[in-house]
N, C-alpha and C positions, 0 to 999 in steps of 0.2 A: 361426573354426571350431574349432581345437584350442587350448583355453585352458590345459589342464594344463601343457604345456611352459613356457609363459610364466609360469604361477603358480609354477613351481619354478626360474625364472630360467635356462632353457635354450632353445636354439633347437630346432626340430623335429628337425633332423639330430642334434644332440647327444643329445637325449632318445631318439631312435631307436637310436643306437649303444649308449648305456648300457643301454637296455632289452634289446637283443639280447645284450649282454655278460652281463646278469643271467640271461637265459634260458639261455644256454650254461652259466654257472656253476652254476645250480640243476639243470640236466639232468645235468651231470657229477657233482655232489654226490649226486643221486638214485641214479645208477648205483653210485657208491661205497658208499652206504648199503645198497643191495640186496646188493652183494658182501659187505659187512661183516656183514649179517644172516646170510648163509650161512656165511661164514668169518670169525668174530670177530677173528682175529689180523691181518686185513688192514684197512687204512684206519681204524685205531683212533681217530685224532683228526681225521680229514678233515672230518666234519660240523661239529664245534666250530670248527675252523680256518676253514672256509668262512664260518660265521656271523660270526666276528671280522673276517675280511677284508672281507666285504660291509658290515658295520657301519662300519668305518673309511672305506671308499670312499663310503658314503652321506653321511658327514660332510663330505667334501671336494668333493662335486659339487653343482651348482646354486646355490641361494641360500646365502650364508654369513653 
């Protein structure tokens, strides 16, 4: 039924946890970007830092 987790070498639970983590991280980054838009001196590098962090984590999860 769920082929995608298997295709990325993860169990359903591993995929579920990682997807929830990504959702949380993106939501947090979105709020920080909104605050940064209003007050540019806050969260100056948060968006780029988040992109780098997610990129590194994507390299280390699932199929290697």
